[in-house]
N, C-alpha and C positions, 0 to 999 in steps of 0.2 A: 218625377219621371226617372227611370233608370235607363241610362244610355251607354252603349258600348261603341267606342270609336276605334277603328282599326286602319292601318295602312295596308297597302297591297304589296305582296312579296315580289322581290326582284326576279326576273326571268333567268333561267340557267344560261341561255344564249342571248347576247345583246350586243349591238354595235357600239353601245355607249358604256362608259365607265360607271359601274354600279357598286364598287366595293367600298366607297367612302360612306360611312354610316354616322350621321349626325342627327340631333333631335329634329323632328318635324315641327318647326316653330308655328306654322300655320294652325295645325291642330292644337298646339299649346295655347294659343290665344282663344280658340273656340272652347277648349276644356275649361279655362278660367271663366269665360263668359257663362257657361252652363253652371259651373259650381257656384258662382256669385248669385245666380238666380234660384239656387236651392235644389238643383238637380244632382243626382248621384251619377258620377261618371266613372266608367271603367275604360282602360286603354290597353291595347295590344299593338306593338309595332312589328308587324310581320315583315317589313322591309329590313329591319334590324336583325330579327331572327324569327322565322316562321313559327306560328303557334297552331295548335289544333283546337282552338277555342270554339270553332263552329262545328267540330266533330264530337263535342261533349254535351252534357246537360247544362252548360254554363248559362245559356240564355234563359232556360226555364228556372234554374235554381236561383238566379239573380233577378228574376222577373224583369228581364230587359224589355223595354217598350220600343226603343229605336236602336237600330244598328246603323252607324254612319261610317261610310267607307271613303277613304282618301285614295284617289286614283290618278295616275299619270299614264300617258300612252304606252310607254315602255313596259309598264307593269300591268297593263290592262287584262291580260289573259288570267292572271290570278284574281283580279277584280271580278271577272266573269264567273270564275269558279266559286267565289263567295256568294255572288248573286244566286247561282244555281242551288247551293247548299241551303241558303236562307229560304228560297222559294219552296224547295223540297220539304223543309220543316213546316212551312205554312200549309202546304197541300196535305201533308200527313197529320195536320192538327197538333203538331208538337209545340208550335210557337205561333203566336198571332200578332207579332210586332210589325213595325214598318221599317222600310229600307230607305236610307238617304245616301246619295253619292255626291261627292264634290271633288275638287282638285282640278289640276290642269286639263285632264282628259275631257271633262264635261264641256269645256270651252271649244274644243275642236272635234269632238266625237260624239255629240249628243245622239246622233242617229244610230250609233252602235249599242246603245244601252237598252236592255230588254224592257218591254212594256210594263212588266209587273213591278219594276222598281218604282216606289211610291213618289220619291222626290229627287229631282236632279237640280243641284245648285250650280249655276254657272257664275263664275267670278268669286267674289269675297263672301265669306259666310258668317262673320262675327255678328252682324246686325240682322241676319236672316234666320239663323239657327233657332233663336228663341221664338220667332214668328211661327216656324214649323212645329216646334215642340208644343207651343201653347195653343196650336190649332187656329191661329188667326190668319194663316196663309195655308191654303190646301191645294194650291196648284201643283201639277206634276213638275213642270219646268219652271224654275224660279231664277230670275236674274238677280243675284245678290247685290244689295246696295253697297256702293263703295264707301269705305270709311274715309270721310273727308278730313276729320280732325284726328290725325294719327296719335296725338297725345292722349286721346280718350281710350285708346286700347289698353287693356290691363296687361300686367306682366304675364307671359306665357306660364303654363303650369309646370314650372321646373321641378316641382316635387315629384311629378310623374316620370321625369327623365333622369334625374341625377344619379339614381342607383342602377341604371341600366348600362350595359357595356358599349356605349357609344364611343366614337373616336374623340377623345378629349385633347388630342395633340394638336400642335400648330403645323400646318402643311409646309411652312417655310421657316422653321426655327425650332428651338428646343423649349419653347414656353409651355408650361403645363401647370394647371389645366387651362385649356383654351375653350371658351364658350362662344357659340355663334349668336349673332343678333341680326334681326331684320328691322331696319328703322325707316325704310322708304318703300314705296310701291309706285308702279307705273313707269312708262318709258316714252319720252317724247320723240324718240328717234325712229327710223324706218328700216332698220337692217332687214334685208330680204330673207335671211336664213333663220330669223328668230320669230318665235310665236308668243313672246312675252306680252306684247301689246294686246293679243287676243285674250289674255288671261287677266291682266291688271289694268288694261286701258292705257291711253297715251298721256293722261294727266299725271304729272309727277307730284306725289304727295309724300310728306316726310314728317317725322317726329322732330320736335324742337331740340336744340342743343341742350337745353336744361333737362329735358326728359331723357335724352340719351345718356347724359352724364349721371343722372339719378339712377338709371337702370344699371350702369356700370358699378356704381357704389353699392347698390343692392347685391349684385353678383359677387363683389369682393367681400362684403360683410357676411353674406349668407353662405356662399359656396366657394370662397377663397379663390376667386378668379385671378389669374395671372396675365391672361391675354384674352382679347376680344377679336373675333373674326367677323367683320361685317359682311355677311353673306347676302348681298343684294346687288342689283345690277349697276347702280351708279351712286355709291356712297358720297362722292365728292361733287356731284352734279350742281348742287346749290352751294356756290362758293361762300355766300354769306353765312349759311349754317355751319359749314365746315370750319370757317375761321372762328365763329363763336364757340363751337365745340372745342377746338384746340385751345383757345384762350381760356376757356372755363376750366379745362383740365390743368392748365398751367397755374391759373389763379388759385385753384383749390389744392394745388400740389398733389394731385391724384397720380400715383405711380401705377400706370397700367400700359402694357404693350398692346398694340393693336395692328390689325392689317385689314385691308378692304379690297373689294372688287370695284373697278372704276374704268372710266375712259380717260383719254389724254387731252380732251378739249381745253381744260384749264390747267393742266399739269405742266405746261411749258412756261411756268412762272416760278422762278427760283425762290422768291420770298414765301410763296404759298407752300411749296413743298418743304422748305426749310422749317416753317412753322409746324407743319404736320410731324416732321421728324422730331423736333424738340418736344412735341406733345405726346410722343410715344409711338408714332407710326413706324412699323418695322418692315412692312411689305405691301406691294401693290400687285393685284392680279389684274392684268390688262389684256383684253381681247384685241390683239393686233390684227389677226386673221390672215393678212397677206402682205408681201413686200411689193406688190404691184399696185400702182395707183389706179389702173383700170379696173382691177378686181375689187379694190376698196369702193370705187364708184359703182361698180356692178352690184356690190353688196349694199349700197346706199348707206355706208358707214358714216358719212359726214365728217371724216377725218383725213388728214393729209400725212404722207410719209414724213414730211419735215416735222410735224407735231410729235410723232412717235420718237424720232431721233432726239429732239430737244427734251422731251419729257424723261426719256430713259437716261440721257446724259445728266440731267439735273438730279434724278434719283440716285445715281451712282455718287454724285458729289455730296449729297446730304446724308448718305448712309441708309437709304431705304432700299431694301431688296426688291427685285422685280421678277414676276412670273409672266412670261409672254405666251399667249395662247394663239395658235394658228390653225386655219382650216386648209386642208389639202384635198385635192381631187374634186373640188366644187365644179359645177357646170361652167363651161367656157374657159376654164383655166388652161393655159398652155404650158409647155415645158419651160419656155423662157420665163414665164411669170413665176413658176415654181422656183426657178433659179434665183429670181429676184428676192423671193422670200428667204432663201438661205443667205443671200448677200445682206439682207436687212438684219437677220439674226446676228451675223458676224459684226455688223456695224453697231447695233444697239447693245449687244453683249448682255442679255438678260441673265440674271443669276440662275433662273430656271426657265425652261420652255417646254411646251407640249404641242405635238403635231396631231391634230384631230381630223380623222377622215370624215369628209362630208357624208352625212346620211340624212335623207329627207324626212322631217317630222311634219305631220299634218298641221295646218294652221299658219304656215308661212308662205310668203310670196314666192320664195325660191322653190318650195315644194311644188307649188302649182306650175311653175316654169318647167321644172324637171319632168313632171308628169305629162304636161301638154306636149313637150318636145320629145317624149319617149327616150329620155337619157338614162333610164335605169334598167337594170337586168332582173331585179327581183323586188316584189312587194310582199311583205310578210303579213301575218294575220292581224297585225295592228295598223296596217296600211303604211308602215315605214318603208321608205324607198332606199334600195341599195344600188348605187350607180354602177355602170359597167366598169369592170376592173377592180371591184371592191376587194375581193380576196387577195389579189396581188398587192394592193395597198396595205392590207393587214399584215402580209408577210414582211413588208418593208418597214412599216411604222409601228406595228404592235407586236413585233417579234414572232409573227405567225400564230398568235393566240387563236386557236380554233373556235373559242367561245365568242369571238368577235366577228367571225366570218358569217356568210350567208347561211341562214338556218337550212339544215338538210344537206349542205354541201360537204360536210365533214363526217367521217365515220364515228360511231360510238367508241370504237377502240382508240381513235386519235384523241377524243375528248378525255377518255379515262387516263391515257398515258400522260397527257398534259397535266391533269390534276395530280397524278403521282409525282411528276417532276416538280410541280409547283410546291406541293406539300413538303417534299424532301428538302428543297432549297430553303423553304421557310423555316423548317426545323434547324437546318444548318446555320442559318443566319442568327436565330435566337441563341444557339449554342455559342457562337462567336461573340455575341453581345454580352452573354453571361460570363 
């Protein structure tokens, strides 16, 4: 079979940060699975750079049997556009293939997907995609089987990514090239603002330390990796695996810098962090969210202010940089609680920090709370909720970026002028660096 896999293009206006472009590793795993089964795979990353592949004779010339579309809620309007183009080609008898859609949006927005889409994959696709392509599963809505043994996953199809203009830099350092890796899935926690558990489930599954180290060695030998960014929710959640991973890197004398996204549950252990530092860990991305314990409890974070203080203090001592992420403007947050967030930032002194305006994404408990209590002033076409006072927060925390404001609330002239200013300062910055 000939299969085209595409991502959905970013929207022009979004309350979320969409400028970071890194390889879609989930599709990478699926591409390798398909290739290993003997299928011919074509790939277009419209999130990286929009293509006109569906406006040409590509599907006909390449005899494409299936088009698989990766969709998330923020990019869903472009997904809808692809659906319409594909269905139009089928109605006009120009193409008679089938449409598959997967990705985060299918877990929270199944009812928004048109009836003519042949297959909707909810959850993981590596073990399900071959069932669809081979015809052994013909259901329209398919709940993908979870990969229980993560070590059985193949390497993502890096050959499809490596020559594309992704961001290969390290977000908190000068390491180049930096490659992302996903080594775990699932989240056992109950954060009310997050929809991850609706996508991956609550069971935490992970690759073994041996597998992770082997993949790093492969990336070093094949693609000259200098740094690995573990782009997953809780890289250090299983302490035993993390210790084994670090000890294996040291034992094999593998020289690699790495950084990860994690929680502080176990990071208030000096020996643990010190081991990670000696094994090459250079930065933690930590979702602190708030300096108010009441807000942390409201978010159901399962973490204490004292744990954050201890974890950040240790990170400073062992030489691991820290990025602290915070949520502002969440439902029920008071002015005093926001002040506590600023006080916590001053206390933990992260090397980098980000203030993220709360915007409600479907699939989370806090989204339902926001909607039920009518705490929002606007609901966009993707059912994303903008809380009351959103634009004022954009002025304060996002430097007034009109592309982050409520859709339709800013004139086209303002958007155009912002782009001109942004491009001018971008050129000026490059000139200074040169």
